[in-house]
C-alpha positions in Angstrom: 141.1 118.1 100.5 142.9 115.0 101.9 140.7 111.9 101.4 143.0 109.4 103.2 141.6 110.0 106.7 138.1 109.4 105.3 139.1 106.3 103.4 137.0 104.0 105.7 134.0 106.2 105.4 134.2 106.2 101.6 134.6 102.5 101.5 131.6 102.1 103.8 129.4 104.4 101.6 130.4 102.6 98.4 130.0 99.1 99.9 126.6 99.7 101.3 125.5 101.3 98.1 126.6 98.3 96.1 125.0 95.9 98.6 121.6 97.7 98.5 121.8 97.9 94.7 121.8 94.1 94.5 118.1 94.2 95.3 117.7 95.9 91.9 120.2 94.0 89.8 120.2 90.6 91.5 116.8 90.5 93.4 116.6 86.8 93.9 120.1 86.5 95.4 119.6 89.6 97.5 116.2 88.4 98.9 117.6 85.0 99.8 120.5 86.6 101.8 118.3 89.3 103.4 115.5 86.9 104.5 118.2 84.5 105.8 119.7 87.4 107.8 116.3 88.3 109.3 115.7 84.7 110.3 119.2 84.6 111.8 118.5 87.8 113.8 115.2 86.3 115.0 116.6 83.0 116.1 120.1 84.0 117.3 119.1 84.7 121.0 117.8 81.2 121.3 120.9 79.7 119.8 123.1 81.8 122.1 121.2 80.4 125.1 121.6 76.8 124.0 125.1 77.0 122.7 126.9 76.8 126.1 125.4 73.4 126.7 126.0 71.8 123.2 128.0 72.7 120.1 126.9 75.8 118.3 126.2 73.9 115.1 123.9 71.5 117.0 122.2 74.4 118.7 121.6 76.2 115.4 120.2 73.0 113.9 117.8 72.4 116.8 116.5 75.9 116.9 116.1 76.2 113.2 114.2 72.9 112.9 112.0 73.8 115.8 111.2 77.1 114.1 110.3 75.4 110.8 108.0 73.0 112.7 106.3 75.8 114.6 105.9 77.9 111.4 104.3 75.0 109.5 102.0 74.4 112.5 101.0 78.0 112.6 100.4 78.2 108.9 98.2 75.1 109.2 96.1 76.4 112.0 95.6 79.8 110.3 94.7 78.2 107.0 92.0 76.1 108.6 90.0 79.3 109.3 91.4 81.6 106.6 91.1 79.5 103.4 87.4 78.7 103.7 86.6 82.3 104.7 88.8 83.7 102.0 87.1 81.5 99.4 83.7 82.7 100.6 84.9 86.3 100.5 86.0 85.9 96.9 82.7 84.4 96.0 80.7 87.2 97.7 82.8 90.1 96.6 80.8 90.9 93.4 77.6 91.1 95.6 79.4 93.2 98.2 80.7 95.6 95.6 77.2 95.8 94.0 75.7 96.8 97.3 78.3 99.5 97.9 77.7 100.8 94.4 74.0 100.9 95.0 74.5 102.8 98.2 76.7 105.3 96.4 74.1 105.7 93.7 71.4 106.6 96.2 73.4 109.2 98.1 75.8 110.6 95.6 75.8 113.4 93.1 75.9 112.6 89.4 79.6 113.3 89.1 80.3 111.2 92.3 78.1 108.4 90.9 80.1 108.2 87.7 83.3 108.0 89.6 82.0 105.4 92.0 80.6 103.4 89.0 84.1 103.2 87.6 85.6 102.3 91.0 83.1 99.5 91.7 83.4 98.1 88.1 87.1 97.6 88.9 86.3 96.2 92.3 83.9 93.7 90.8 86.8 92.1 88.9 88.7 91.8 92.1 87.4 88.4 92.9 88.7 86.9 89.6 92.0 88.7 89.9 92.4 87.7 93.5 91.7 84.0 92.7 94.2 84.1 89.9 96.8 85.8 92.2 96.2 83.2 95.0 96.7 80.3 92.5 99.8 82.0 91.1 101.2 82.5 94.6 100.5 78.8 95.4 102.3 77.7 92.3 105.2 80.1 93.0 105.6 78.7 96.5 105.9 75.2 95.1 108.2 76.5 92.4 110.4 78.2 95.0 111.0 75.2 97.2 114.7 75.3 96.3 114.8 78.9 97.4 113.3 78.0 100.8 115.9 75.2 101.2 118.7 77.7 100.3 117.3 80.2 102.8 117.3 77.6 105.6 120.8 76.5 104.8 122.1 80.0 104.7 120.3 80.8 108.0 121.9 77.7 109.6 125.4 78.8 108.7 124.7 82.4 109.7 123.5 81.1 113.1 126.6 78.9 113.4 129.3 81.1 112.0 127.8 84.6 112.0 130.3 86.1 114.4 133.3 84.8 112.5 131.7 86.1 109.2 131.2 89.5 110.8 134.8 89.7 112.1 136.1 88.6 108.7 134.2 91.3 106.8 135.4 93.9 109.4 139.0 92.8 108.8 138.7 93.8 105.1 138.6 97.4 106.2 141.6 99.4 107.3 143.0 97.9 110.5 142.8 101.1 112.6 139.0 101.2 112.0 138.3 97.5 112.8 136.6 98.3 116.1 134.5 101.0 114.5 133.3 98.6 111.7 132.4 95.9 114.2 130.5 98.4 116.3 128.6 99.6 113.2 127.6 96.1 112.3 126.4 95.5 115.8 124.2 98.6 115.7 122.8 97.6 112.4 122.0 94.0 113.5 120.5 95.2 116.8 118.3 97.7 115.0 117.1 95.1 112.4 116.5 92.6 115.2 114.5 95.1 117.2 112.5 96.1 114.1 111.6 92.6 112.9 110.8 91.2 116.3 108.6 94.2 117.1 106.8 94.0 113.8 106.1 90.3 114.3 104.6 91.1 117.8 102.5 94.0 116.5 101.4 91.8 113.5 100.2 89.0 115.9 98.5 91.4 118.3 96.7 93.3 115.6 95.5 90.2 113.8 94.3 88.6 117.0 92.4 91.8 118.1 90.8 92.3 114.7 89.7 88.7 114.6 88.3 88.9 118.1 86.4 92.1 117.2 84.8 90.7 114.0 83.9 87.5 115.8 82.4 89.3 118.8 80.4 91.7 116.7 79.2 88.8 114.5 80.7 90.4 111.3 81.6 88.1 108.4 85.1 87.4 107.0 86.8 87.9 110.4 89.9 85.8 109.5 90.3 87.6 106.2 90.4 91.1 107.8 92.6 89.8 110.6 95.2 88.5 108.1 95.0 91.7 106.1 95.4 93.9 109.1 98.3 91.8 110.5 100.2 91.8 107.3 99.6 95.5 106.7 101.5 96.3 109.9 104.7 95.4 108.1 104.2 98.5 106.0 104.2 101.2 108.7 101.9 104.2 108.4 100.4 103.4 105.0 99.6 99.7 105.6 97.4 100.1 108.7 95.6 103.0 107.1 94.7 101.0 103.9 93.7 98.0 106.0 91.4 100.2 108.2 89.7 101.8 105.1 89.4 98.3 103.5 87.7 96.8 106.6 85.4 99.8 107.3 84.3 100.0 103.7 83.4 96.4 103.3 81.5 96.2 106.6 79.3 99.1 105.4 77.2 96.5 103.5 76.2 95.0 106.9 74.9 98.4 108.1 76.1 102.0 108.4 76.1 101.8 112.1 78.5 98.8 111.9 80.7 100.7 109.5 80.9 103.6 112.0 81.7 101.3 114.9 84.4 99.5 112.8 85.9 102.8 111.8 86.1 103.8 115.5 87.6 100.4 116.3 90.3 100.7 113.7 91.0 104.3 114.7 91.5 103.3 118.4 93.6 100.2 117.4 95.9 102.2 115.1 96.4 104.9 117.7 97.2 102.4 120.5 99.6 100.5 118.3 101.5 103.5 117.1 101.5 105.5 120.3 101.8 102.8 123.0 102.7 99.4 121.6 105.2 100.4 118.9 107.1 102.9 121.1 107.2 100.4 124.0 108.7 97.7 121.8 111.0 99.7 119.7 111.4 102.9 121.8 113.5 105.5 120.1 116.2 103.0 118.8 115.1 103.6 115.2 113.9 107.2 115.5 112.5 107.5 112.0 110.3 110.4 111.0 106.9 109.4 109.4 107.7 111.4 106.3 110.9 109.4 105.7 108.9 106.2 106.2 106.2 107.2 103.8 108.6 108.4 101.1 110.7 105.3 101.6 107.7 103.0 101.2 106.6 104.8 98.0 110.1 104.6 96.5 110.4 100.9 97.5 107.1 100.1 95.9 108.2 101.9 92.7 111.5 100.1 92.5 110.6 96.6 93.8 106.8 96.4 94.0 105.2 95.0 97.2 108.5 93.5 98.4 110.1 96.9 98.2 107.4 98.3 100.5 108.1 95.6 103.1 111.8 96.2 102.9 111.7 100.0 102.9 112.0 100.5 106.6 115.0 98.1 107.1 116.7 99.8 104.2 116.1 103.3 105.7 117.4 102.0 109.1 120.6 100.7 107.5 121.2 103.9 105.5 120.5 106.0 108.5 123.0 104.1 110.7 125.7 104.2 108.0 125.2 107.9 107.4 125.3 108.6 111.2 128.5 106.6 111.5 130.2 108.5 108.6 129.1 111.8 110.1 130.3 110.8 113.6 133.7 109.9 112.2 133.8 113.1 110.2 133.2 115.2 113.3 135.8 113.2 115.3 138.3 113.8 112.5 137.5 117.5 112.5 137.8 117.7 116.3 141.1 115.9 116.3 142.4 118.2 113.5 141.4 121.3 115.5 143.0 119.8 118.6 146.2 119.1 116.7 146.3 122.7 115.3 145.7 124.1 118.8 148.5 122.0 120.3 150.8 123.1 117.5 150.0 126.8 118.1 150.4 126.2 121.9 153.8 124.6 121.4 154.9 127.4 119.1 153.9 130.0 121.7 155.7 128.1 124.4 158.8 127.8 122.3 158.6 131.6 121.6 158.3 132.4 125.2 161.1 130.2 126.3 163.4 131.7 123.6 162.7 135.2 124.9 163.7 134.2 128.4 
């Protein structure tokens, strides 16, 4: 089999395999580059609109600084409501888990009671573990300031020189496939931009609706469940399911009727998000089967922990587009080969006919 016609496809497969493997071998570097790329995809449309009026470097700086200011303001506003409520939730969690355990003891069979006892014993330690985790996260954020600075600098240069970098990378491939590589990069970047923007919108919509529901119903810990539900949207299929069970289970201490209503609310919200909002924002540009998403999330969690679950869908999107490009090129090669053979046979037949005459 001749491999030369498929040289670009082989290089593509090897290159993307090596790039994705950096998340396993060099996770810190890979995450810095990937987060910077996502920020660049999010902010690039604004830079493109501003660039015709000022230099692109100034446009990138203005947009990036504005984004940082807005992000800090949003975090401050959310923290005003979230931190006190979360602290109260941590303090009340042993009581909540005790009430749930008591309810299970009253209604369950002996075997179920034993299993629930083990479950609630683990849940009662959640408050201490969550507090430790929150403190560790706070310390890690302060310890990762240099990473944040690097991310913002990389984002700035991607906003400023992203097109030149893309064309330079494409020029490293065989010259005849330059247009193909640029088109592939454009498809990948468009798909990632569509995904991240849509997920941010769904995250905000879900968090706002959950907070409004808990506030309107007079249920406690509204901001906690809103943040949990919003963040869970970044883990498609599994995340919203876990958030729904979490919210329904913990509102059961307020009353069974409240738990039933909350379960119905989460069911309707999840169905509307996944059947109306999500298809409207993303359409069929990603076209990923739920089974592929679930397996990808599980694999990402096994390899990289929570971060792998967040990055699973972007990884699947990139792999899907690369595989489709390689398969498309293979089919075009096969079609061209068949056409060449047909033309050769046709020419031979014509030459034979002309020699007879």
